C-alpha positions as CSV (number, residue, x, y, z in Angstrom):
1,X,3.4,17.1,21.6
2,X,2.4,14.0,23.4
3,X,5.2,11.5,23.9
4,X,3.9,8.4,22.2
5,X,7.2,6.6,22.0
6,X,8.6,4.2,24.6
7,X,6.0,5.7,27.1
8,X,2.9,4.7,28.9
9,X,0.7,6.0,26.0
10,X,-1.7,3.3,24.9
11,X,-3.2,2.9,21.4
12,X,-6.3,0.8,21.1
13,X,-7.3,-1.1,17.9
14,X,-10.7,-2.6,17.4
15,X,-10.3,-5.7,15.3
16,X,-7.5,-8.2,15.2
17,X,-7.3,-9.2,11.6
18,X,-4.5,-8.8,9.0
19,X,-4.9,-5.0,8.7
20,X,-4.3,-4.7,12.4
21,X,-1.4,-7.1,12.3
22,X,0.3,-5.0,9.6
23,X,-0.4,-1.8,11.5
24,X,1.3,-3.4,14.5
25,X,4.5,-3.8,12.5
26,X,4.8,0.0,12.5
27,X,3.7,0.5,16.2
28,X,6.6,-1.9,16.9
29,X,8.9,0.2,14.8
30,X,8.0,3.2,16.9
31,X,7.7,1.4,20.2
32,X,4.1,2.4,20.7
33,X,2.1,0.4,23.3
34,X,-0.9,-1.4,21.7
35,X,-4.2,-2.9,23.0
36,X,-6.3,-5.0,20.6
37,X,-9.9,-6.1,21.0
38,X,-11.1,-9.0,18.8
39,X,-13.6,-11.9,19.1
40,X,-11.4,-14.6,17.5
41,X,-8.9,-15.9,20.1
42,X,-6.6,-17.0,17.2
43,X,-6.6,-13.7,15.4
44,X,-3.6,-12.5,13.4
45,X,-3.0,-9.6,15.8
46,X,-2.5,-11.7,18.8
47,X,1.2,-12.3,18.6
48,X,2.1,-8.6,17.8
49,X,0.2,-6.4,20.3
50,X,1.1,-5.7,23.9
51,X,-2.3,-6.6,25.3
52,X,-4.9,-8.8,23.5
53,X,-8.5,-8.9,24.7
54,X,-11.1,-11.3,23.4
55,X,-14.5,-9.7,23.0
56,X,-17.4,-8.8,20.7
57,X,-16.8,-5.6,18.6
58,X,-20.6,-5.2,18.3
59,X,-21.2,-5.3,22.0
60,X,-21.7,-1.9,23.5
61,X,-20.3,-2.5,27.0
62,X,-17.3,-4.5,25.7
63,X,-16.2,-1.7,23.4
64,X,-16.8,1.1,25.9
65,X,-14.8,-0.8,28.7
66,X,-12.0,-1.5,26.3
67,X,-11.9,2.1,25.0
68,X,-11.6,3.5,28.5
69,X,-8.3,1.7,29.0
70,X,-6.6,3.4,26.0
71,X,-5.6,7.0,25.1
72,X,-6.5,6.9,21.4
73,X,-8.8,4.4,19.8
74,X,-8.9,3.3,16.1
75,X,-10.3,0.3,14.2
76,X,-9.3,-1.9,11.4
77,X,-12.8,-3.1,10.5
78,X,-16.0,-1.0,10.1
79,X,-18.2,-3.6,11.8
80,X,-18.0,-2.1,15.3
81,X,-20.6,-0.7,17.7
82,X,-20.8,3.0,16.7
83,X,-22.9,3.9,19.8
84,X,-20.1,2.7,22.0
85,X,-17.6,5.0,20.0
86,X,-20.0,7.9,20.5
87,X,-20.2,7.2,24.2
88,X,-16.4,7.2,24.5
89,X,-16.2,10.5,22.6
90,X,-18.7,12.0,25.0
91,X,-16.4,11.0,27.8
92,X,-13.5,12.8,26.1
93,X,-11.8,9.8,24.5
94,X,-10.1,10.3,21.2
95,X,-11.6,8.0,18.6
96,X,-10.2,8.2,15.0
97,X,-11.8,8.0,12.5
98,X,-14.7,9.5,14.5
99,X,-18.1,7.9,15.2
100,X,-19.7,10.6,13.0
101,X,-17.5,9.6,10.1
102,X,-18.1,5.9,10.6
103,X,-21.9,6.3,10.8
104,X,-21.9,7.9,7.4
105,X,-19.8,5.1,5.9
106,X,-21.0,2.0,7.7
107,X,-24.4,2.2,5.9
108,X,-24.0,2.2,2.1
109,X,-27.3,4.0,1.6
110,X,-26.3,6.8,3.9
111,X,-22.8,6.9,2.3
112,X,-24.4,7.3,-1.2
113,X,-26.8,10.0,-0.1
114,X,-23.9,11.8,1.5
115,X,-22.1,11.9,-1.9
116,X,-25.3,13.2,-3.6
117,X,-25.5,16.0,-0.9
118,X,-21.9,17.0,-1.2
119,X,-21.8,17.0,-5.0
120,X,-19.4,14.1,-5.2
121,X,-19.8,12.2,-8.5
122,X,-21.3,8.8,-8.1
123,X,-23.5,6.3,-10.0
124,X,-27.3,7.0,-10.0
125,X,-29.0,5.0,-7.2
126,X,-32.1,4.6,-5.1
127,X,-32.3,3.4,-1.5
128,X,-35.1,1.0,-0.5
129,X,-36.1,0.1,3.1
130,X,-37.2,-3.3,2.1
131,X,-36.5,-5.8,-0.7
132,X,-40.2,-5.9,-1.7
133,X,-40.0,-2.1,-2.5
134,X,-37.3,-2.7,-5.0
135,X,-39.2,-5.7,-6.4
136,X,-42.2,-3.3,-6.9
137,X,-40.0,-0.7,-8.5
138,X,-38.9,-3.4,-11.0
139,X,-42.5,-4.2,-11.8
140,X,-43.0,-0.5,-12.5
141,X,-40.0,-0.7,-14.8
142,X,-38.1,2.0,-12.8
143,X,-34.9,0.0,-13.3
144,X,-33.4,-1.5,-16.4
145,X,-31.5,-4.8,-16.2
146,X,-28.6,-5.2,-15.5
147,X,-28.2,-3.1,-12.4
148,X,-26.3,-3.5,-9.2
149,X,-27.9,-4.5,-5.9
150,X,-26.1,-3.7,-2.6
151,X,-27.0,-4.5,0.9
152,X,-26.8,-1.2,3.0
153,X,-25.1,-2.9,5.9
154,X,-22.7,-5.7,6.6
155,X,-21.2,-6.3,3.2
156,X,-17.5,-6.6,2.5
157,X,-15.1,-8.4,0.1
158,X,-17.7,-8.8,-2.6
159,X,-20.4,-10.0,-0.2
160,X,-23.5,-8.0,-0.1
161,X,-23.2,-7.0,-3.7
162,X,-24.9,-8.6,-6.7
163,X,-25.4,-7.8,-10.4
164,X,-29.1,-8.3,-11.2
165,X,-29.5,-9.4,-14.8
166,X,-33.0,-10.7,-14.6
167,X,-36.0,-11.1,-12.3
168,X,-34.8,-14.5,-11.0
169,X,-31.6,-12.9,-9.6
170,X,-33.7,-11.1,-7.0
171,X,-34.9,-14.3,-5.3
172,X,-31.9,-15.3,-3.3
173,X,-31.2,-11.8,-2.0
174,X,-31.7,-11.2,1.7
175,X,-34.4,-8.9,3.2
176,X,-33.6,-5.5,4.6
177,X,-32.5,-2.1,3.5
178,X,-30.7,-2.1,0.1
179,X,-29.8,0.1,-2.7
180,X,-30.1,-0.3,-6.5
181,X,-27.4,1.3,-8.5
182,X,-27.0,2.0,-12.2
183,X,-24.5,-0.3,-13.8
184,X,-21.6,1.9,-15.1
185,X,-19.7,0.8,-18.2
186,X,-16.2,1.6,-17.1
187,X,-12.7,1.3,-18.4
188,X,-11.0,0.9,-15.1
189,X,-11.6,0.4,-11.4
190,X,-9.3,2.8,-9.5
191,X,-8.5,3.6,-5.9
192,X,-6.8,6.4,-4.1
193,X,-5.7,6.2,-0.4
194,X,-6.1,9.6,1.3
195,X,-4.4,10.4,4.7
196,X,-5.7,13.2,6.8
197,X,-4.3,14.0,10.3
198,X,-6.0,15.6,13.3
199,X,-4.7,19.0,12.3
200,X,-6.2,18.7,8.8
201,X,-3.0,18.0,6.8
202,X,-4.1,15.9,3.8
203,X,-2.0,13.8,1.4
204,X,-3.0,11.4,-1.4
205,X,-1.2,8.3,-2.6
206,X,-0.8,7.7,-6.3
207,X,-3.8,6.2,-8.1
208,X,-3.9,2.4,-8.2
209,X,-5.7,0.2,-10.7
210,X,-7.5,-2.9,-9.7
211,X,-7.9,-6.0,-11.8
212,X,-10.7,-8.3,-10.6
213,X,-11.2,-12.0,-10.5
214,X,-14.1,-12.7,-12.8
215,X,-15.9,-15.2,-10.5
216,X,-15.0,-14.3,-6.9
217,X,-15.8,-10.6,-7.3
218,X,-12.5,-10.0,-5.5
219,X,-9.4,-8.0,-6.5
220,X,-6.8,-10.2,-8.2
221,X,-4.1,-7.6,-8.9
222,X,-3.5,-4.1,-7.6
223,X,-1.2,-2.1,-9.8
224,X,0.6,1.1,-8.8
225,X,0.8,3.5,-10.5
226,X,-2.4,2.9,-12.5
227,X,-1.8,2.7,-16.2
228,X,-3.9,5.8,-17.0
229,X,-3.3,9.2,-18.4
230,X,-2.0,11.9,-16.1
231,X,-5.1,14.1,-16.4
232,X,-7.3,11.2,-15.3
233,X,-4.9,10.5,-12.3
234,X,-5.0,14.1,-11.3
235,X,-8.8,14.2,-11.4
236,X,-9.0,10.9,-9.4
237,X,-6.7,12.3,-6.7
238,X,-8.7,15.6,-6.6
239,X,-12.0,13.7,-6.2
240,X,-10.5,11.6,-3.4
241,X,-9.3,14.7,-1.6
242,X,-12.8,16.2,-1.8
243,X,-14.3,13.0,-0.4
244,X,-11.8,13.1,2.5
245,X,-12.5,16.7,3.3
246,X,-16.3,16.2,3.0
247,X,-16.2,13.4,5.6
248,X,-13.7,15.3,7.7
249,X,-12.2,11.9,8.5
250,X,-9.0,11.4,10.4
251,X,-6.7,8.5,9.5
252,X,-6.8,6.7,6.2
253,X,-9.6,6.7,3.7
254,X,-9.5,4.3,0.7
255,X,-11.7,5.8,-2.1
256,X,-12.7,3.3,-4.7
257,X,-13.7,4.7,-8.1
258,X,-14.7,4.0,-11.6
259,X,-13.1,5.6,-14.6
260,X,-15.9,5.8,-17.2
261,X,-15.6,5.3,-20.9
262,X,-15.4,9.1,-21.3
263,X,-12.8,9.5,-18.5
264,X,-15.2,10.8,-15.8
265,X,-14.4,9.7,-12.3
266,X,-17.3,8.3,-10.2
267,X,-16.9,7.3,-6.5
268,X,-18.0,3.7,-5.8
269,X,-17.4,3.4,-2.1
270,X,-15.0,4.2,0.7
271,X,-13.3,2.4,3.6
272,X,-12.1,4.5,6.6
273,X,-9.0,2.4,7.4
274,X,-6.0,0.8,5.7
275,X,-7.1,-1.1,2.7
276,X,-6.3,-3.9,0.3
277,X,-5.5,-1.4,-2.4
278,X,-2.7,0.1,-0.3
279,X,-0.8,-3.1,0.6
280,X,1.7,-2.5,-2.3
281,X,2.9,0.5,-0.2
282,X,4.8,-1.7,2.3
283,X,7.4,-2.5,-0.3
284,X,6.9,0.2,-2.9
285,X,6.3,3.6,-1.0
286,X,8.3,5.9,1.0
287,X,5.7,5.7,3.8
288,X,3.5,2.7,3.8
289,X,-0.3,3.1,4.5
290,X,-0.2,1.5,8.0
291,X,2.5,3.9,9.2
292,X,0.6,6.7,7.6
293,X,-2.6,5.8,9.5
294,X,-0.7,5.9,12.8
295,X,0.9,9.2,11.9
296,X,-2.6,10.6,11.0
297,X,-4.5,9.5,14.1
298,X,-1.7,10.6,16.5
299,X,-1.5,14.0,14.7
300,X,2.1,13.5,13.6
301,X,3.4,15.0,10.3
302,X,2.3,12.9,7.4
303,X,4.9,11.0,5.5
304,X,5.9,11.1,1.8
305,X,3.3,9.2,-0.3
306,X,5.3,8.8,-3.5
307,X,6.4,5.4,-4.7
308,X,10.1,4.5,-4.8
309,X,9.4,1.8,-7.4
310,X,6.5,0.3,-9.4
311,X,4.5,-2.2,-7.4
312,X,1.9,-5.0,-8.1
313,X,0.0,-6.7,-5.4
314,X,-1.5,-10.2,-5.7
315,X,-4.0,-11.4,-3.1
316,X,-3.4,-14.9,-1.8
317,X,-6.9,-16.4,-1.4
318,X,-7.9,-19.9,-0.4
319,X,-8.3,-22.3,-3.3
320,X,-11.9,-22.8,-4.0
321,X,-11.7,-26.6,-3.5
322,X,-9.9,-26.5,-0.2
323,X,-10.9,-26.1,3.4
324,X,-8.8,-26.9,6.5
325,X,-5.3,-26.4,7.9
326,X,-3.5,-24.1,5.5
327,X,-0.5,-25.0,3.4
328,X,1.2,-22.5,1.0
329,X,2.3,-24.7,-1.9
330,X,5.4,-23.5,-3.9
331,X,6.1,-20.5,-1.7
332,X,9.8,-21.1,-2.0
333,X,9.5,-21.0,-5.8
334,X,8.0,-17.5,-5.8
335,X,10.6,-16.3,-3.2
336,X,13.3,-17.0,-5.9
337,X,11.7,-14.5,-8.2
338,X,13.1,-11.0,-8.3
339,X,11.3,-8.3,-6.2
340,X,8.8,-10.8,-4.7
341,X,7.8,-10.5,-1.0
342,X,5.0,-12.7,0.4
343,X,2.9,-11.6,3.4
344,X,1.2,-14.4,5.4
345,X,-1.6,-13.1,7.5
346,X,-1.6,-15.8,10.2
347,X,-5.0,-17.4,9.6
348,X,-4.5,-21.1,10.4
349,X,-7.6,-22.3,8.5
350,X,-8.1,-21.9,4.8
351,X,-11.5,-21.6,3.1
352,X,-12.6,-21.0,-0.5
353,X,-11.7,-17.4,-1.5
354,X,-10.7,-16.4,2.1
355,X,-8.0,-13.8,2.1
356,X,-4.9,-15.6,3.5
357,X,-2.1,-13.3,2.5
358,X,-0.7,-11.2,-0.3
359,X,2.4,-11.0,-2.4
360,X,4.0,-7.7,-3.5
361,X,6.2,-7.6,-6.7
362,X,8.3,-4.5,-7.1
363,X,10.2,-3.5,-10.3
364,X,11.4,-0.3,-11.9
365,X,9.5,-1.5,-15.0
366,X,5.8,-1.9,-14.1
367,X,5.0,-4.2,-17.0
368,X,7.8,-6.5,-15.8
369,X,6.3,-6.4,-12.3
370,X,2.9,-7.3,-13.8
371,X,4.4,-10.2,-15.8
372,X,6.1,-11.6,-12.6
373,X,2.8,-11.2,-10.7
374,X,1.2,-13.5,-13.2
375,X,3.9,-16.1,-12.6
376,X,3.4,-15.8,-8.9
377,X,-0.3,-16.2,-9.3
378,X,0.2,-19.4,-11.4
379,X,2.8,-20.9,-9.1
380,X,1.6,-20.4,-5.5
381,X,-1.5,-22.2,-4.2
382,X,-3.3,-21.8,-0.9
383,X,-4.5,-25.3,-0.1
384,X,-5.3,-27.4,2.9
385,X,-2.8,-29.9,4.2
386,X,-3.4,-33.4,2.8
């Protein structure tokens, strides 16, 4: 086995946001040397890595040159130059998840077609090369309102997704490849984090349930374990494992799903990295998702995925009426509550609905954790300094 610990081994991370920052907690724990590439000079990762390089993740040469300096390369955001990853792999560099996995996931149209090919249950959809083709399909009554429109590339955090209820809703949508998807009446939005290491060992985390903010189309609460029947949870974990094995991914894969009215599980989309739906694991699990990602890409034995305790995660997002230097109002009040741990990502400027941090609430009684989470949500405000 390679000696990763307290050695000259270098782990490279593309992206310097909060996911990278939280991954770095665990590289610090194991004394693994880290290099980070990120465009923003004030990125959250800057203070925690060994070497910070400023550069464009979409620029071929920048990514290739950075990748050549490290032994294993991973990413914390999908918006990276995949051709550069392919070039590095052809030079014998280890890149996890691989460029092949990322190519299938980065484009939502390709991702959906992959599910259809592999027999993975997902909502009915059609991919269109241009917006006008979808408009024509609507004229031909090939879609019933409401349906879901998704941009094939570049969307995240509720951007690049719209519910189309009438003809007028099409007007503001951007040009380019997109997909139309049948609107699924569902009981729950669920997610399963799957870890798979280089040797092919696979473990799934317990199913989590996501409660959404009605306006911002962002997750408001993540609850682990999901309040669903055991047979549904088993089905969700089995589907997630199938998705992971179909992609042959290495690292973490967050699989977002719908539980339909008749308890079918449909895959919505995946992210090949640590994910918002796994943040609860830092306080609530035996092995948190970030450590698990590192174990997987370094081909170390995977850790225990069970929870020690029930957990609820609340996203801290910028107040919709505030922009500017951030202030976390009433943070000391929530810190007095039992089982509450705030995480501040290190973004100095707040903007409406920008993810600025999260708070985990742990409790042996999940309904009590959920009640405290609501208090946290009411109390803390992410505002700009007056």
